[in-house]
C-alpha positions as CSV (number, residue, x, y, z in Angstrom):
1,M,69.6,110.3,20.4
2,D,70.1,114.0,21.4
3,W,72.8,116.6,21.8
4,V,73.5,118.2,25.0
5,T,74.2,121.8,24.8
6,G,75.7,124.6,26.9
7,I,78.6,122.5,28.3
8,P,82.0,124.1,28.8
9,S,84.9,124.2,25.8
10,G,87.3,121.1,26.4
11,G,90.3,119.5,25.0
12,D,92.6,120.2,22.4
13,K,89.8,120.4,19.9
14,S,87.7,122.6,22.1
15,Y,84.4,120.4,22.0
16,N,81.2,122.2,23.4
17,F,78.5,119.7,22.1
18,S,77.9,116.0,23.4
19,L,75.8,113.4,21.3
20,V,74.2,111.0,23.8
21,N,73.1,107.8,22.0
22,V,70.7,105.0,23.9
23,D,69.5,101.9,22.8
24,R,65.9,101.6,23.7
25,F,66.2,97.6,24.4
26,S,69.5,97.2,26.4
27,K,69.5,101.0,27.7
28,T,73.0,100.8,26.6
29,P,74.4,104.6,26.4
30,I,77.2,105.7,24.2
31,F,78.2,109.2,24.7
32,F,80.9,111.2,22.6
33,A,82.2,114.9,22.3
34,C,81.5,117.0,19.2
35,H,81.0,120.7,18.2
36,K,77.7,122.9,17.6
37,D,78.7,123.7,14.2
38,D,79.1,120.1,13.1
39,T,77.5,119.7,10.0
40,A,75.0,116.7,9.0
41,M,78.1,114.9,7.4
42,D,80.3,115.1,10.1
43,T,77.3,113.5,12.5
44,A,77.0,110.9,10.1
45,I,80.4,110.1,10.6
46,L,81.0,110.2,14.0
47,I,77.5,108.1,14.6
48,W,79.1,105.4,11.8
49,I,82.5,105.3,13.8
50,R,80.7,105.1,17.4
51,V,77.5,104.0,17.1
52,V,77.1,101.6,14.2
53,S,80.2,100.2,14.6
54,W,79.0,99.0,17.8
55,T,75.5,98.0,17.4
56,G,75.1,97.7,13.6
57,I,72.5,99.9,11.7
58,F,69.5,100.8,14.0
59,T,65.8,100.7,12.5
60,K,64.9,104.1,14.0
61,I,66.2,106.9,16.0
62,I,64.4,108.9,18.3
63,S,65.2,112.4,18.6
64,E,64.2,116.0,18.8
65,R,63.7,118.0,15.8
66,Y,67.3,119.1,15.6
67,P,68.5,120.7,12.0
68,T,70.8,117.6,11.5
69,F,68.0,115.4,11.4
70,I,65.9,117.4,9.0
71,S,68.7,117.9,6.4
72,A,68.8,116.3,2.8
73,L,71.4,114.0,4.0
74,W,69.4,112.9,6.7
75,K,66.6,112.5,4.7
76,N,68.1,110.2,2.2
77,I,69.8,107.7,4.5
78,H,67.0,106.9,6.1
79,P,65.2,105.3,3.1
80,L,68.7,104.2,2.0
81,F,69.1,101.8,4.8
82,R,65.6,101.4,5.3
83,T,65.6,103.4,9.0
84,K,62.9,105.9,10.8
85,L,63.2,109.0,12.4
86,S,60.7,109.6,15.2
87,F,60.5,113.6,16.5
88,S,59.9,114.0,20.0
89,T,58.0,117.3,21.2
90,P,56.4,118.4,24.3
91,Y,53.5,116.3,23.8
92,H,54.7,112.8,22.0
93,P,52.2,109.9,21.8
94,Q,53.8,109.1,18.5
95,T,57.2,108.4,19.8
96,D,58.3,106.2,23.0
97,G,57.8,108.8,25.9
98,I,59.7,106.6,28.0
99,A,62.8,106.5,26.1
100,E,62.6,110.1,25.9
101,R,62.5,110.4,29.5
102,M,65.6,108.1,29.7
103,I,67.6,110.3,27.0
104,Q,66.4,113.4,28.8
105,N,67.6,112.0,32.2
106,L,71.0,111.0,30.4
107,E,71.4,114.9,28.9
108,D,70.9,116.1,32.4
109,M,73.6,113.9,33.9
110,V,76.1,114.4,30.8
111,R,75.4,118.4,31.5
112,I,76.0,118.0,35.1
113,F,79.3,115.7,34.6
114,C,80.9,118.2,32.1
115,A,79.6,121.4,33.8
116,Y,82.0,120.9,36.4
117,G,84.8,122.1,33.8
118,I,86.6,119.2,35.4
119,E,90.6,119.0,34.6
120,L,93.0,116.4,36.1
121,K,96.5,116.4,35.7
122,H,97.8,112.8,34.1
123,C,101.3,114.3,33.8
124,D,103.3,117.4,33.3
125,V,102.1,117.4,29.5
126,L,98.6,115.8,29.4
127,T,95.7,117.2,30.6
128,H,92.3,115.2,31.0
129,Y,89.0,117.2,30.0
130,W,85.4,116.6,30.5
131,C,85.7,114.9,26.8
132,T,88.4,112.5,27.5
133,L,87.0,111.6,30.8
134,L,83.2,111.2,29.5
135,P,83.7,107.3,28.9
136,A,84.4,106.8,32.5
137,L,80.6,108.2,33.1
138,E,79.7,106.1,30.3
139,L,81.0,103.0,31.9
140,K,79.8,103.8,35.3
141,Y,76.2,104.1,33.6
142,K,76.1,100.9,31.7
143,T,77.4,98.8,35.1
144,T,74.4,100.3,37.0
145,N,71.3,98.4,37.1
146,N,68.7,100.6,34.9
147,Y,65.3,101.4,37.0
148,S,63.4,100.2,34.3
149,T,65.0,96.7,33.7
150,N,66.4,96.3,37.2
151,Q,69.4,94.9,35.1
152,T,72.7,96.7,33.8
153,P,72.6,97.1,30.0
154,P,75.3,94.3,29.2
155,I,73.1,91.9,31.1
156,I,70.6,92.8,28.7
157,E,72.8,92.8,25.8
158,K,75.2,89.8,26.3
159,G,74.1,87.7,29.3
160,W,77.1,88.6,31.6
161,N,78.6,92.5,33.1
162,V,82.0,93.8,31.9
163,R,84.8,94.0,34.1
164,L,85.6,96.9,35.9
165,P,89.1,98.6,36.4
166,Q,88.6,98.8,40.3
167,D,87.4,95.1,40.1
168,S,90.9,93.8,38.4
169,L,93.6,96.0,40.3
170,R,95.9,94.2,42.3
171,K,95.3,94.2,45.7
172,E,98.4,93.7,47.3
173,L,101.3,96.7,47.1
174,V,103.6,96.4,43.9
175,E,106.3,98.7,42.3
176,I,104.5,100.8,39.4
177,H,105.9,103.8,37.3
178,T,104.6,107.0,38.3
179,T,102.9,107.4,35.2
180,A,100.8,104.2,35.6
181,S,100.2,105.6,39.4
182,H,99.0,108.9,38.0
183,F,96.7,107.0,35.5
184,K,95.4,104.8,38.0
185,G,94.6,108.2,40.1
186,I,92.8,109.7,37.2
187,L,90.5,106.3,36.7
188,D,89.6,106.5,40.4
189,K,88.6,110.4,40.4
190,S,86.8,110.2,36.9
191,R,84.7,107.2,38.5
192,K,84.0,108.9,41.6
193,H,83.3,112.0,39.7
194,A,81.0,110.2,37.5
195,L,78.9,108.6,40.8
196,R,78.6,112.0,42.1
197,C,77.1,113.2,38.6
198,M,74.6,110.3,38.4
199,E,73.4,111.0,41.7
200,E,73.0,114.6,41.4
201,S,71.2,114.0,37.9
202,S,68.6,111.7,39.6
203,A,68.0,114.1,42.6
204,Y,67.6,116.9,40.0
205,S,65.1,114.7,37.7
206,K,62.8,113.7,41.1
207,E,63.1,117.4,41.8
208,K,61.8,118.3,38.6
209,W,59.2,115.7,38.2
210,D,57.8,116.8,41.8
211,E,57.6,120.0,40.7
212,S,55.3,119.1,37.8
213,H,53.4,116.4,39.3
214,S,50.9,116.8,42.0
215,T,48.3,113.7,43.3
216,L,44.8,114.7,42.6
217,D,41.9,113.0,44.2
218,F,39.4,112.9,41.9
219,K,35.6,111.3,42.7
220,V,32.8,110.3,40.4
221,G,30.9,112.9,39.2
222,D,33.7,115.8,39.5
223,L,33.7,118.3,37.1
224,V,37.2,118.9,35.4
225,L,38.8,121.2,33.0
226,V,40.3,119.2,29.8
227,S,42.9,121.1,27.3
228,T,41.7,120.4,23.5
229,T,44.8,121.9,22.2
230,N,46.0,118.6,21.3
231,F,43.1,117.1,20.1
232,N,43.1,116.3,16.1
233,N,39.7,115.3,15.8
234,I,37.3,117.9,17.1
235,K,36.6,120.8,15.0
236,G,35.9,124.1,16.1
């Protein structure tokens, strides 16, 4: 569970943050828009409405050391519901590394999705911004095989895949109301936009990994330098 920052303001309520949540077991994502200045109570209410109502009470949150989660409110919420909080840091053997890498990839994906400043006209009086189109990205990610499980989150969670709008559309031509036609166009555009953002996020993650990792071929007897920065059992 982490916040995505640095995204353009969007929607009638000028959302400028996004809270990214992912279930560690099924890899089910939940994205929703929020504000930079949301209080700890605001966040608790959002998580109750959008996350707990869907998943039930979680057992542990893995997140960065964000002020919200170290507030007095959240310090009392955890013992009340018998939940735990694990902070992730650059060196974090105490947290789930796979979960953190996944949340970082999702953050990149959401940031790319929102950075386009996408605005799609539904009709003369209604415009969709990134915050109202975010469910399209969530649905696209949810119905794509996860790289670690090789299954979609709904298959892991429920045993079946969810029905997609494009799978349910009638093939034959029918006369429909103009507003319904516009709505279908919005769905198509947001789905394609979500797919493009997922591809760009994957390419970006691979590029970052390749830049920071190189193949080293060590042989028995080679001398190496080892950093002791994160060793807690060495004195001096």
